[in-house]
Z-matrix of the N, CA and C atoms (Angstrom, degrees):
N
C 1 1.456
C 2 1.526 1 109.45
N 3 1.336 2 115.70 1 133.21
C 4 1.458 3 119.89 2 -178.91
C 5 1.518 4 110.26 3 -69.34
N 6 1.328 5 116.50 4 140.10
C 7 1.448 6 122.31 5 174.48
C 8 1.521 7 108.89 6 -84.71
N 9 1.331 8 115.98 7 135.96
C 10 1.460 9 121.20 8 -177.80
C 11 1.525 10 109.91 9 -97.17
N 12 1.320 11 115.67 10 126.26
C 13 1.458 12 122.63 11 -178.96
C 14 1.518 13 109.32 12 -118.65
N 15 1.329 14 115.72 13 133.74
C 16 1.455 15 120.78 14 172.31
C 17 1.525 16 108.24 15 -99.18
N 18 1.310 17 116.82 16 119.83
C 19 1.462 18 123.13 17 178.15
C 20 1.522 19 108.65 18 -105.21
N 21 1.330 20 116.78 19 115.42
C 22 1.464 21 121.62 20 177.30
C 23 1.520 22 107.10 21 -106.87
N 24 1.325 23 116.16 22 102.42
C 25 1.466 24 123.74 23 -171.06
C 26 1.524 25 108.16 24 -151.23
N 27 1.345 26 116.94 25 126.66
C 28 1.455 27 119.63 26 -174.40
C 29 1.520 28 113.63 27 -85.52
N 30 1.319 29 118.67 28 -11.41
C 31 1.464 30 121.17 29 178.53
C 32 1.528 31 108.71 30 -95.26
N 33 1.334 32 115.60 31 111.30
C 34 1.460 33 120.76 32 -173.74
C 35 1.527 34 112.25 33 -62.17
N 36 1.345 35 117.11 34 -36.48
C 37 1.464 36 119.72 35 -179.43
C 38 1.517 37 112.14 36 -63.40
N 39 1.331 38 116.01 37 -44.14
C 40 1.461 39 120.30 38 177.93
C 41 1.518 40 109.98 39 -64.63
N 42 1.322 41 116.94 40 -42.86
C 43 1.462 42 121.14 41 -179.18
C 44 1.527 43 110.94 42 -61.46
N 45 1.314 44 117.03 43 -43.36
C 46 1.465 45 120.65 44 179.81
C 47 1.527 46 111.02 45 -64.34
N 48 1.336 47 116.66 46 -40.15
C 49 1.454 48 119.94 47 178.97
C 50 1.518 49 112.16 48 -64.20
N 51 1.335 50 116.88 49 -42.12
C 52 1.466 51 120.75 50 178.74
C 53 1.520 52 110.45 51 -65.07
N 54 1.325 53 116.79 52 -44.36
C 55 1.462 54 120.61 53 -179.06
C 56 1.533 55 110.92 54 -62.41
N 57 1.320 56 117.30 55 -44.26
C 58 1.469 57 120.42 56 179.87
C 59 1.527 58 111.66 57 -65.52
N 60 1.344 59 116.98 58 -34.70
C 61 1.464 60 120.38 59 -179.09
C 62 1.527 61 111.75 60 -72.96
N 63 1.340 62 117.57 61 -34.69
C 64 1.462 63 120.86 62 -174.92
C 65 1.529 64 113.09 63 -82.88
N 66 1.319 65 117.10 64 -28.55
C 67 1.470 66 120.73 65 -175.72
C 68 1.523 67 113.75 66 -55.26
N 69 1.353 68 120.11 67 -46.08
C 70 1.473 69 119.41 68 -179.12
C 71 1.531 70 113.54 69 -65.38
N 72 1.327 71 118.17 70 -14.94
C 73 1.456 72 121.74 71 -178.74
C 74 1.532 73 112.48 72 -99.31
N 75 1.329 74 115.56 73 14.12
C 76 1.450 75 119.66 74 174.20
C 77 1.504 76 115.31 75 86.50
N 78 1.340 77 117.74 76 25.29
C 79 1.456 78 121.26 77 179.09
C 80 1.525 79 109.85 78 -113.59
N 81 1.310 80 116.16 79 127.61
C 82 1.465 81 122.04 80 174.51
C 83 1.526 82 108.09 81 -96.04
N 84 1.324 83 117.30 82 120.62
C 85 1.454 84 122.00 83 -172.31
C 86 1.526 85 110.40 84 -111.06
N 87 1.347 86 115.89 85 124.29
C 88 1.460 87 122.00 86 170.18
C 89 1.521 88 107.77 87 -103.21
N 90 1.328 89 116.10 88 135.16
C 91 1.472 90 120.14 89 -174.03
C 92 1.518 91 110.82 90 -110.04
N 93 1.338 92 116.06 91 132.88
C 94 1.461 93 123.01 92 170.66
C 95 1.520 94 107.75 93 -123.72
N 96 1.328 95 116.84 94 135.92
C 97 1.467 96 120.75 95 -175.24
C 98 1.523 97 113.02 96 -91.35
N 99 1.343 98 117.75 97 -0.94
C 100 1.461 99 121.61 98 178.70
C 101 1.516 100 109.34 99 -153.54
N 102 1.328 101 115.96 100 164.64
C 103 1.458 102 120.14 101 177.45
C 104 1.522 103 110.96 102 -62.16
N 105 1.324 104 116.47 103 -37.95
C 106 1.462 105 120.02 104 -178.97
C 107 1.527 106 110.83 105 -62.90
N 108 1.345 107 117.18 106 -44.00
C 109 1.455 108 120.32 107 177.91
C 110 1.526 109 110.98 108 -67.66
N 111 1.346 110 115.97 109 -36.18
C 112 1.455 111 119.42 110 177.01
C 113 1.515 112 112.00 111 -63.51
N 114 1.331 113 116.39 112 -39.92
C 115 1.461 114 120.30 113 179.15
C 116 1.528 115 110.85 114 -62.84
N 117 1.330 116 117.21 115 -39.15
C 118 1.464 117 120.39 116 178.21
C 119 1.532 118 110.93 117 -60.93
N 120 1.338 119 116.73 118 -41.82
C 121 1.458 120 119.99 119 179.12
C 122 1.522 121 110.89 120 -67.57
N 123 1.340 122 117.45 121 -39.19
C 124 1.465 123 120.58 122 178.51
C 125 1.521 124 111.68 123 -64.11
N 126 1.331 125 116.81 124 -28.11
C 127 1.461 126 120.64 125 -179.75
C 128 1.518 127 112.72 126 -78.37
N 129 1.342 128 116.65 127 -17.30
C 130 1.465 129 119.20 128 -173.95
C 131 1.528 130 113.67 129 -117.87
N 132 1.339 131 117.37 130 -18.05
C 133 1.471 132 119.91 131 -176.79
C 134 1.524 133 110.52 132 -131.06
N 135 1.330 134 115.06 133 160.80
C 136 1.468 135 121.34 134 176.09
C 137 1.526 136 108.90 135 -102.96
N 138 1.341 137 115.99 136 131.61
C 139 1.455 138 120.78 137 -179.85
C 140 1.529 139 109.94 138 -123.12
N 141 1.335 140 115.08 139 150.31
C 142 1.464 141 120.97 140 178.59
C 143 1.519 142 112.28 141 -87.53
N 144 1.343 143 117.12 142 -22.15
C 145 1.461 144 121.36 143 -176.93
C 146 1.514 145 109.06 144 -162.48
N 147 1.352 146 115.96 145 150.29
C 148 1.466 147 121.68 146 176.76
C 149 1.522 148 109.24 147 -118.88
N 150 1.332 149 116.22 148 128.74
C 151 1.458 150 122.91 149 168.98
C 152 1.519 151 106.20 150 -100.82
N 153 1.328 152 116.95 151 119.38
C 154 1.456 153 121.01 152 -167.42
C 155 1.526 154 110.81 153 -127.29
N 156 1.335 155 116.55 154 114.27
C 157 1.461 156 121.01 155 177.15
C 158 1.529 157 109.73 156 -72.02
N 159 1.331 158 116.84 157 141.03
C 160 1.462 159 120.27 158 179.35
C 161 1.525 160 111.21 159 -73.52
N 162 1.340 161 117.27 160 -45.10
C 163 1.471 162 121.82 161 -175.79
C 164 1.523 163 109.65 162 -88.41
N 165 1.330 164 115.93 163 94.17
C 166 1.459 165 121.97 164 -179.66
C 167 1.522 166 109.48 165 -123.14
N 168 1.330 167 117.40 166 151.38
C 169 1.471 168 119.20 167 174.37
C 170 1.525 169 110.06 168 -69.03
N 171 1.320 170 116.75 169 146.81
C 172 1.456 171 120.09 170 -178.68
C 173 1.521 172 110.27 171 73.69
N 174 1.305 173 116.64 172 -126.67
C 175 1.462 174 121.33 173 177.35
C 176 1.520 175 109.65 174 -68.90
N 177 1.340 176 117.58 175 121.00
C 178 1.466 177 119.59 176 -176.64
C 179 1.525 178 110.48 177 -76.68
N 180 1.340 179 115.09 178 175.47
C 181 1.450 180 120.29 179 -174.10
C 182 1.511 181 114.19 180 -64.63
N 183 1.326 182 117.25 181 -34.55
C 184 1.466 183 120.26 182 179.87
C 185 1.524 184 110.24 183 -65.52
N 186 1.341 185 116.78 184 -43.95
C 187 1.463 186 120.03 185 177.45
C 188 1.519 187 111.03 186 -66.97
N 189 1.329 188 117.31 187 -34.97
C 190 1.456 189 120.81 188 178.02
C 191 1.516 190 110.61 189 -65.96
N 192 1.327 191 116.86 190 -38.79
C 193 1.457 192 120.37 191 177.70
C 194 1.531 193 109.98 192 -63.63
N 195 1.320 194 116.15 193 -42.93
C 196 1.464 195 120.25 194 176.61
C 197 1.537 196 110.35 195 -58.62
N 198 1.332 197 115.38 196 -42.56
C 199 1.470 198 120.48 197 -179.33
C 200 1.528 199 110.52 198 -62.92
N 201 1.322 200 116.95 199 -43.13
C 202 1.471 201 120.95 200 179.90
C 203 1.517 202 110.26 201 -58.89
N 204 1.332 203 117.23 202 -46.09
C 205 1.468 204 120.35 203 -178.26
C 206 1.532 205 111.34 204 -71.34
N 207 1.328 206 117.11 205 -35.99
C 208 1.461 207 120.02 206 178.77
C 209 1.526 208 110.95 207 -62.76
N 210 1.327 209 116.53 208 -34.01
C 211 1.460 210 120.66 209 178.43
C 212 1.527 211 112.41 210 -75.23
N 213 1.338 212 116.69 211 -5.51
C 214 1.453 213 120.26 212 178.68
C 215 1.509 214 114.01 213 84.60
N 216 1.337 215 118.50 214 12.36
C 217 1.461 216 121.65 215 178.22
C 218 1.524 217 108.65 216 -78.69
N 219 1.342 218 116.25 217 130.03
C 220 1.463 219 120.37 218 -168.94
C 221 1.522 220 113.44 219 -111.10
N 222 1.345 221 117.74 220 7.69
C 223 1.462 222 118.06 221 179.47
C 224 1.529 223 110.46 222 -67.31
N 225 1.346 224 118.01 223 151.15
C 226 1.465 225 120.22 224 179.22
C 227 1.526 226 111.79 225 -61.60
N 228 1.333 227 115.28 226 146.27
C 229 1.460 228 121.90 227 177.44
C 230 1.525 229 108.45 228 -125.87
N 231 1.334 230 116.41 229 125.58
C 232 1.463 231 122.22 230 173.70
C 233 1.521 232 107.60 231 -111.00
N 234 1.336 233 116.47 232 123.57
C 235 1.459 234 121.43 233 179.60
C 236 1.531 235 109.88 234 -84.87
N 237 1.332 236 116.06 235 136.07
C 238 1.462 237 122.72 236 174.34
C 239 1.521 238 106.84 237 -109.10
N 240 1.324 239 117.15 238 121.93
C 241 1.456 240 119.08 239 -175.53
C 242 1.519 241 112.18 240 -139.44
N 243 1.321 242 114.89 241 138.79
C 244 1.464 243 120.38 242 174.29
C 245 1.511 244 110.46 243 -88.20
N 246 1.314 245 117.41 244 -10.89
C 247 1.451 246 121.67 245 179.63
C 248 1.525 247 110.16 246 -78.39
N 249 1.307 248 115.39 247 146.33
C 250 1.463 249 119.77 248 177.81
C 251 1.522 250 110.58 249 -114.89
N 252 1.341 251 115.92 250 19.03
C 253 1.447 252 119.91 251 -179.25
C 254 1.521 253 109.92 252 -89.05
N 255 1.331 254 116.34 253 132.34
C 256 1.454 255 121.36 254 -176.49
C 257 1.519 256 111.84 255 -59.92
N 258 1.334 257 117.39 256 -35.12
C 259 1.457 258 119.83 257 -175.80
C 260 1.523 259 111.18 258 -60.82
N 261 1.339 260 118.28 259 -37.67
C 262 1.455 261 121.08 260 -179.75
C 263 1.521 262 111.25 261 -66.55
N 264 1.321 263 116.21 262 -39.72
C 265 1.459 264 119.97 263 179.31
C 266 1.522 265 110.78 264 -66.09
N 267 1.321 266 115.55 265 -45.33
C 268 1.467 267 120.04 266 -177.79
C 269 1.522 268 110.90 267 -64.84
N 270 1.329 269 117.26 268 -43.26
C 271 1.465 270 119.91 269 179.38
C 272 1.521 271 110.62 270 -62.64
N 273 1.322 272 117.52 271 -40.18
C 274 1.457 273 120.94 272 176.88
C 275 1.517 274 111.93 273 -59.99
N 276 1.318 275 116.91 274 -43.33
C 277 1.464 276 121.11 275 178.72
C 278 1.522 277 111.06 276 -66.83
N 279 1.330 278 116.36 277 -38.36
C 280 1.459 279 120.02 278 178.90
C 281 1.524 280 111.60 279 -65.96
N 282 1.324 281 117.17 280 -27.04
C 283 1.461 282 120.46 281 177.92
C 284 1.523 283 112.55 282 -80.06
N 285 1.347 284 116.19 283 -5.53
C 286 1.460 285 119.15 284 175.69
C 287 1.506 286 115.88 285 114.69
N 288 1.355 287 117.63 286 6.71
C 289 1.461 288 119.12 287 176.20
C 290 1.523 289 110.15 288 -68.15
N 291 1.333 290 115.89 289 147.79
C 292 1.461 291 120.67 290 180.00
C 293 1.516 292 112.40 291 -88.20
N 294 1.321 293 116.90 292 -28.60
C 295 1.462 294 120.77 293 -176.55
C 296 1.519 295 107.95 294 -160.36
N 297 1.328 296 116.57 295 167.90
C 298 1.450 297 121.34 296 174.10
C 299 1.519 298 108.42 297 -141.09
N 300 1.315 299 115.29 298 154.88
C 301 1.460 300 120.55 299 176.89
C 302 1.525 301 106.66 300 -142.23
N 303 1.347 302 116.33 301 132.29
C 304 1.458 303 121.82 302 -173.13
C 305 1.527 304 110.90 303 -94.28
N 306 1.326 305 116.19 304 130.65
C 307 1.467 306 121.37 305 175.01
C 308 1.523 307 109.70 306 -72.60
N 309 1.329 308 118.08 307 144.79
C 310 1.468 309 125.92 308 -4.93
C 311 1.524 310 111.02 309 -79.62
N 312 1.313 311 116.82 310 144.10
C 313 1.451 312 121.56 311 -179.90
C 314 1.527 313 109.17 312 -127.77
N 315 1.322 314 115.60 313 157.29
C 316 1.455 315 119.42 314 176.65
C 317 1.524 316 109.06 315 -84.38
N 318 1.321 317 116.80 316 147.13
C 319 1.461 318 120.74 317 177.90
C 320 1.524 319 110.72 318 -63.99
N 321 1.322 320 116.92 319 -30.58
C 322 1.464 321 120.81 320 177.55
C 323 1.526 322 110.26 321 -61.24
N 324 1.334 323 116.08 322 -43.53
C 325 1.461 324 120.04 323 179.81
C 326 1.523 325 110.51 324 -66.99
N 327 1.330 326 117.27 325 -43.11
C 328 1.458 327 120.89 326 179.51
C 329 1.524 328 111.23 327 -60.81
N 330 1.327 329 117.16 328 -45.13
C 331 1.461 330 121.23 329 -179.66
C 332 1.528 331 110.62 330 -63.82
N 333 1.345 332 116.13 331 -39.88
C 334 1.466 333 119.78 332 179.39
C 335 1.525 334 110.75 333 -62.15
N 336 1.305 335 117.24 334 -41.58
C 337 1.465 336 120.58 335 -179.02
C 338 1.523 337 111.13 336 -69.59
N 339 1.333 338 116.90 337 -41.27
C 340 1.469 339 120.04 338 177.36
C 341 1.518 340 110.25 339 -61.06
N 342 1.320 341 116.71 340 -47.36
C 343 1.473 342 120.43 341 -179.52
C 344 1.525 343 111.51 342 -60.91
N 345 1.332 344 116.79 343 -42.10
C 346 1.463 345 120.67 344 -178.27
C 347 1.518 346 111.01 345 -62.32
N 348 1.327 347 116.48 346 -45.37
C 349 1.462 348 120.33 347 -178.67
C 350 1.525 349 111.02 348 -66.87
N 351 1.329 350 117.88 349 -43.34
C 352 1.459 351 120.43 350 -179.31
C 353 1.529 352 111.13 351 -69.57
N 354 1.324 353 117.35 352 -35.28
C 355 1.465 354 120.49 353 177.21
C 356 1.521 355 110.50 354 -62.90
N 357 1.325 356 116.16 355 -42.86
C 358 1.454 357 119.80 356 178.06
C 359 1.520 358 110.89 357 -65.63
N 360 1.315 359 117.08 358 -40.72
C 361 1.463 360 121.02 359 -178.76
C 362 1.523 361 111.15 360 -65.66
N 363 1.338 362 116.29 361 -34.88
C 364 1.464 363 120.35 362 178.67
C 365 1.517 364 112.66 363 -76.53
N 366 1.343 365 116.36 364 -10.51
C 367 1.461 366 120.33 365 174.74
C 368 1.505 367 115.18 366 95.42
N 369 1.336 368 119.13 367 -3.85
C 370 1.461 369 120.32 368 179.96
C 371 1.511 370 110.04 369 -77.42
N 372 1.324 371 116.07 370 141.75
C 373 1.454 372 121.53 371 177.09
C 374 1.499 373 113.96 372 84.66
N 375 1.338 374 119.05 373 0.36
C 376 1.445 375 120.44 374 -179.76
C 377 1.526 376 110.34 375 -89.35
N 378 1.313 377 115.45 376 150.44
C 379 1.451 378 119.96 377 176.55
C 380 1.504 379 110.15 378 -74.15
N 381 1.345 380 116.53 379 157.32
C 382 1.458 381 121.34 380 -177.58
C 383 1.517 382 110.23 381 -127.01
N 384 1.309 383 116.79 382 37.44
C 385 1.450 384 119.58 383 -177.94
C 386 1.517 385 112.36 384 -74.41
N 387 1.321 386 118.00 385 -19.07
C 388 1.455 387 121.53 386 -176.38
C 389 1.530 388 110.51 387 -126.30
N 390 1.341 389 118.88 388 68.15
C 391 1.458 390 119.18 389 176.84
C 392 1.522 391 109.88 390 -69.83
N 393 1.316 392 116.74 391 155.14
C 394 1.452 393 119.65 392 176.41
C 395 1.507 394 112.89 393 83.76
N 396 1.329 395 115.94 394 -131.86
C 397 1.458 396 121.71 395 -171.56
C 398 1.520 397 110.42 396 -121.32
N 399 1.330 398 116.33 397 137.05
C 400 1.457 399 122.58 398 174.32
C 401 1.525 400 108.02 399 -116.86
N 402 1.327 401 117.46 400 136.07
C 403 1.457 402 121.07 401 -179.75
C 404 1.514 403 110.62 402 -136.55
N 405 1.325 404 115.51 403 139.94
C 406 1.455 405 122.05 404 173.79
C 407 1.521 406 108.07 405 -150.17
N 408 1.322 407 117.76 406 126.65
C 409 1.456 408 120.84 407 -178.59
C 410 1.518 409 111.08 408 58.01
N 411 1.350 410 115.61 409 -126.03
C 412 1.466 411 119.47 410 179.51
C 413 1.522 412 112.32 411 -94.92
N 414 1.335 413 116.83 412 11.42
C 415 1.465 414 121.98 413 -176.44
C 416 1.521 415 111.23 414 -106.43
N 417 1.332 416 116.64 415 131.55
C 418 1.459 417 122.85 416 175.42
C 419 1.521 418 108.53 417 -128.80
N 420 1.329 419 116.46 418 128.95
C 421 1.462 420 122.20 419 -179.55
C 422 1.520 421 108.49 420 -121.04
N 423 1.319 422 117.36 421 121.50
C 424 1.461 423 122.80 422 176.85
C 425 1.519 424 107.83 423 -103.31
N 426 1.337 425 115.99 424 110.63
C 427 1.462 426 120.44 425 -175.67
C 428 1.517 427 112.51 426 -75.33
N 429 1.326 428 117.15 427 -25.51
C 430 1.464 429 120.35 428 -178.36
C 431 1.531 430 111.40 429 -73.72
N 432 1.323 431 116.50 430 -41.53
C 433 1.456 432 120.19 431 -178.98
C 434 1.527 433 112.51 432 -98.51
N 435 1.326 434 116.52 433 -4.43
C 436 1.469 435 122.86 434 -178.42
C 437 1.535 436 110.92 435 55.12
N 438 1.336 437 114.58 436 48.26
C 439 1.455 438 120.67 437 177.04
C 440 1.520 439 109.58 438 -119.18
N 441 1.335 440 115.69 439 150.05
C 442 1.456 441 122.75 440 179.75
C 443 1.526 442 108.26 441 -128.22
N 444 1.343 443 116.26 442 132.88
C 445 1.456 444 122.06 443 176.18
C 446 1.516 445 109.26 444 -120.27
N 447 1.321 446 116.65 445 137.94
C 448 1.457 447 122.52 446 173.20
C 449 1.522 448 107.54 447 -124.22
N 450 1.339 449 115.90 448 115.80
C 451 1.467 450 121.74 449 -174.18
C 452 1.530 451 110.82 450 55.21
N 453 1.339 452 115.44 451 37.61
C 454 1.452 453 121.07 452 177.54
C 455 1.509 454 115.55 453 81.04
N 456 1.343 455 117.68 454 -3.40
C 457 1.454 456 121.53 455 -178.83
C 458 1.530 457 109.53 456 -104.92
N 459 1.340 458 117.31 457 138.59
C 460 1.464 459 119.76 458 -177.58
C 461 1.524 460 112.34 459 -66.54
N 462 1.328 461 115.01 460 140.84
C 463 1.457 462 122.65 461 175.40
C 464 1.524 463 107.73 462 -111.81
N 465 1.321 464 117.73 463 126.69
C 466 1.456 465 121.69 464 -178.46
C 467 1.522 466 110.18 465 -87.24
N 468 1.328 467 116.30 466 106.90
C 469 1.455 468 122.09 467 173.05
C 470 1.523 469 108.81 468 -106.94
N 471 1.329 470 116.30 469 144.27
C 472 1.460 471 118.94 470 171.08
C 473 1.527 472 108.78 471 -70.79
N 474 1.328 473 116.28 472 167.63
C 475 1.461 474 119.39 473 178.86
C 476 1.514 475 112.42 474 -59.02
N 477 1.331 476 116.71 475 -39.26
C 478 1.459 477 120.73 476 179.14
C 479 1.520 478 111.06 477 -67.27
N 480 1.325 479 117.11 478 -42.82
C 481 1.464 480 120.26 479 179.10
C 482 1.516 481 111.11 480 -62.03
N 483 1.338 482 116.80 481 -41.56
C 484 1.461 483 119.19 482 179.44
C 485 1.532 484 110.90 483 -65.36
N 486 1.330 485 117.02 484 -40.56
C 487 1.460 486 120.44 485 179.92
C 488 1.527 487 111.37 486 -62.84
N 489 1.341 488 117.24 487 -39.52
C 490 1.465 489 120.55 488 177.99
C 491 1.523 490 110.09 489 -66.40
N 492 1.332 491 116.95 490 -45.19
C 493 1.464 492 120.47 491 178.61
C 494 1.524 493 110.68 492 -59.00
N 495 1.308 494 117.58 493 -43.73
C 496 1.461 495 121.22 494 179.38
C 497 1.525 496 111.33 495 -62.48
N 498 1.327 497 116.37 496 -41.55
C 499 1.460 498 120.22 497 179.81
C 500 1.521 499 110.64 498 -62.53
N 501 1.333 500 117.34 499 -43.24
C 502 1.461 501 120.79 500 179.83
C 503 1.521 502 111.08 501 -64.69
N 504 1.342 503 117.39 502 -40.95
C 505 1.464 504 120.63 503 178.43
C 506 1.521 505 110.28 504 -67.42
N 507 1.325 506 116.71 505 -41.75
C 508 1.470 507 121.16 506 179.09
C 509 1.523 508 111.96 507 -56.65
N 510 1.328 509 116.48 508 -39.07
C 511 1.464 510 121.02 509 -172.36
C 512 1.533 511 113.28 510 -99.35
N 513 1.329 512 118.10 511 6.31
C 514 1.466 513 119.70 512 179.27
C 515 1.521 514 109.33 513 -59.59
N 516 1.328 515 121.56 514 145.92
C 517 1.460 516 125.74 515 1.12
C 518 1.524 517 112.73 516 -95.27
N 519 1.332 518 117.58 517 23.75
C 520 1.460 519 120.34 518 -176.90
C 521 1.528 520 111.36 519 -76.38
N 522 1.320 521 115.14 520 153.27
C 523 1.461 522 121.61 521 173.35
C 524 1.526 523 108.04 522 -83.01
N 525 1.332 524 115.89 523 131.13
C 526 1.465 525 121.38 524 179.62
C 527 1.520 526 108.53 525 -106.69
N 528 1.309 527 117.06 526 126.69
C 529 1.463 528 120.74 527 -177.63
C 530 1.526 529 111.02 528 -71.80
N 531 1.323 530 115.59 529 156.42
C 532 1.460 531 120.22 530 176.77
C 533 1.524 532 110.58 531 -60.38
N 534 1.325 533 117.63 532 -41.36
C 535 1.463 534 120.86 533 -179.39
C 536 1.523 535 111.70 534 -61.93
N 537 1.327 536 116.91 535 -39.06
C 538 1.457 537 120.18 536 179.52
C 539 1.533 538 110.85 537 -66.28
N 540 1.330 539 116.20 538 -41.59
C 541 1.462 540 119.87 539 176.94
C 542 1.523 541 110.10 540 -63.29
N 543 1.335 542 116.52 541 -45.11
C 544 1.462 543 120.87 542 -179.95
C 545 1.525 544 111.03 543 -59.10
N 546 1.321 545 116.61 544 -45.86
C 547 1.463 546 120.54 545 -176.47
C 548 1.517 547 112.58 546 -70.01
N 549 1.343 548 116.82 547 -41.52
C 550 1.461 549 119.13 548 -175.57
C 551 1.525 550 112.71 549 -80.34
N 552 1.308 551 117.89 550 -34.69
C 553 1.460 552 120.74 551 -177.48
C 554 1.517 553 111.73 552 -83.68
N 555 1.342 554 116.62 553 -46.87
C 556 1.463 555 119.45 554 -179.12
C 557 1.523 556 112.35 555 -90.26
N 558 1.318 557 117.32 556 -23.57
C 559 1.456 558 120.29 557 172.20
C 560 1.509 559 114.97 558 78.85
N 561 1.323 560 118.30 559 20.42
C 562 1.457 561 119.55 560 176.01
C 563 1.518 562 109.38 561 -142.69
N 564 1.320 563 115.31 562 155.92
C 565 1.461 564 120.48 563 -176.11
C 566 1.524 565 112.74 564 -116.63
N 567 1.343 566 117.67 565 -2.11
C 568 1.462 567 118.55 566 -174.22
C 569 1.526 568 112.24 567 -90.62
N 570 1.327 569 117.54 568 6.41
C 571 1.468 570 120.11 569 174.81
C 572 1.519 571 108.13 570 -109.96
N 573 1.329 572 118.73 571 103.65
C 574 1.462 573 121.07 572 -172.59
C 575 1.525 574 114.32 573 -79.49
N 576 1.328 575 118.85 574 -5.31
C 577 1.453 576 122.21 575 -173.09
C 578 1.526 577 109.99 576 -82.66
N 579 1.328 578 116.28 577 104.62
C 580 1.464 579 120.50 578 -178.99
C 581 1.515 580 112.67 579 -83.16
N 582 1.358 581 118.01 580 -1.75
C 583 1.462 582 119.74 581 -179.78
C 584 1.526 583 111.95 582 -66.14
N 585 1.327 584 117.16 583 -20.73
C 586 1.455 585 119.83 584 175.37
C 587 1.534 586 109.55 585 -63.77
N 588 1.338 587 116.29 586 -34.98
C 589 1.466 588 120.56 587 176.16
C 590 1.526 589 109.71 588 -67.58
N 591 1.325 590 117.51 589 -46.68
C 592 1.463 591 121.27 590 -178.10
C 593 1.525 592 111.54 591 -58.16
N 594 1.320 593 116.58 592 -40.12
C 595 1.465 594 119.79 593 -177.99
C 596 1.518 595 110.85 594 -67.80
N 597 1.326 596 117.66 595 -40.92
C 598 1.461 597 120.23 596 177.86
C 599 1.526 598 110.96 597 -65.71
N 600 1.318 599 117.32 598 -39.67
C 601 1.463 600 120.34 599 176.90
C 602 1.529 601 110.16 600 -60.48
N 603 1.332 602 116.63 601 -43.38
C 604 1.457 603 121.06 602 178.56
C 605 1.527 604 111.05 603 -60.21
N 606 1.328 605 117.18 604 -42.19
C 607 1.465 606 120.67 605 178.26
C 608 1.522 607 111.39 606 -62.62
N 609 1.337 608 116.87 607 -41.79
C 610 1.465 609 120.65 608 179.43
C 611 1.523 610 109.98 609 -63.64
N 612 1.314 611 116.37 610 -43.88
C 613 1.464 612 120.12 611 179.50
C 614 1.527 613 111.25 612 -60.03
N 615 1.310 614 117.18 613 -44.29
C 616 1.463 615 120.59 614 -179.65
C 617 1.518 616 111.22 615 -58.47
N 618 1.318 617 116.48 616 -36.68
C 619 1.464 618 120.31 617 -176.45
C 620 1.525 619 113.13 618 -81.89
N 621 1.338 620 116.67 619 -31.52
C 622 1.458 621 119.82 620 -174.51
C 623 1.514 622 113.80 621 -96.07
N 624 1.329 623 117.42 622 -28.88
C 625 1.460 624 119.83 623 -170.50
C 626 1.518 625 113.38 624 -109.82
N 627 1.326 626 117.93 625 7.70
C 628 1.463 627 119.42 626 -172.06
C 629 1.523 628 112.54 627 -69.07
N 630 1.336 629 118.68 628 -25.09
C 631 1.457 630 120.45 629 -178.11
C 632 1.520 631 112.52 630 -76.33
N 633 1.342 632 116.04 631 -29.76
C 634 1.464 633 118.94 632 -173.84
C 635 1.511 634 109.34 633 -138.02
N 636 1.336 635 116.52 634 107.08
C 637 1.463 636 119.81 635 -176.48
C 638 1.527 637 111.75 636 -67.56
N 639 1.342 638 116.99 637 -22.77
C 640 1.458 639 118.14 638 -178.54
C 641 1.520 640 112.03 639 -86.56
N 642 1.348 641 116.99 640 -7.06
C 643 1.457 642 120.18 641 -179.75
C 644 1.531 643 108.94 642 -93.80
N 645 1.313 644 116.13 643 90.67
C 646 1.462 645 121.24 644 -179.24
C 647 1.520 646 108.52 645 -92.64
N 648 1.331 647 115.84 646 98.54
C 649 1.461 648 120.34 647 -176.87
C 650 1.526 649 111.68 648 -79.83
N 651 1.335 650 117.18 649 -31.25
C 652 1.462 651 121.39 650 -179.39
C 653 1.526 652 107.64 651 -120.56
N 654 1.312 653 116.15 652 116.90
C 655 1.462 654 121.63 653 -177.31
C 656 1.525 655 110.12 654 -101.88
N 657 1.322 656 115.00 655 134.56
C 658 1.456 657 120.94 656 177.27
C 659 1.523 658 110.47 657 -86.85
N 660 1.321 659 116.46 658 130.37
C 661 1.465 660 122.18 659 170.37
C 662 1.522 661 105.90 660 -108.67
N 663 1.314 662 115.94 661 99.95
C 664 1.464 663 121.92 662 -170.49
C 665 1.525 664 111.54 663 -57.34
N 666 1.317 665 113.72 664 131.60
C 667 1.450 666 120.40 665 -179.47
C 668 1.511 667 114.05 666 81.35
N 669 1.338 668 116.59 667 -3.97
C 670 1.475 669 119.95 668 -177.73
C 671 1.519 670 110.47 669 -121.41
N 672 1.336 671 116.75 670 -68.09
C 673 1.454 672 119.62 671 -177.06
C 674 1.508 673 111.76 672 171.25
N 675 1.337 674 116.87 673 -138.66
C 676 1.453 675 122.00 674 -172.84
C 677 1.527 676 111.27 675 -135.49
N 678 1.350 677 114.09 676 154.65
C 679 1.463 678 120.54 677 178.20
C 680 1.518 679 109.09 678 -138.07
N 681 1.346 680 116.12 679 137.92
C 682 1.458 681 120.60 680 174.36
C 683 1.530 682 108.56 681 -85.49
N 684 1.323 683 116.27 682 127.35
C 685 1.470 684 120.36 683 -171.20
C 686 1.521 685 113.27 684 -108.47
N 687 1.339 686 117.98 685 -3.37
C 688 1.459 687 119.20 686 -178.48
C 689 1.515 688 112.53 687 -63.98
N 690 1.334 689 116.34 688 140.03
C 691 1.461 690 122.52 689 178.37
C 692 1.520 691 109.52 690 -96.61
N 693 1.339 692 116.60 691 132.12
C 694 1.459 693 121.09 692 -177.25
C 695 1.506 694 111.00 693 -72.77
């Protein structure tokens, strides 16, 4: 079955090139030239992934990403940006994007990232060391339904955030390096920037640890990586 991708990109030439490149690999691409048009498509169709340009007329890509997550839509979002400033990438990730890719990019790299994210979302390649439910303190994680509860209330994690949390729980009490998280979660090794991992970890911490400042579920080992410290 073809995977449906929504491409929100205001440059028609770039959009046509992406659509032509993805079609032979089994991706059906719908194109919207603005956030407003993209929102209309999201309201009427189901998509497996969104490719979202940062520089859009009207509501920009970062605000559109925020809107997607606020509406409770959980499909992966990859930001497309011509900017090379770290602040734009970090803000995009903080708004709930799963990944970013800086223009100009090769179609090979884009396809690899799309495949990696969709493969993880479909559940292939994930470890199964923790089937069922894991609980520690006020936190409950259901691996079968991919739901998280904190003090009985649901916590909204993106697919990428949940995959990272699962990996940390799977490998407890070992420290997991940033490179290992990058390779296993995103599935590629040609992006050396591990700050994408740090930003996702920060987002997870904000959602899981906000009730209790003394409950440090994810511990940073500076220069190495991260460890899940919750006791079952």
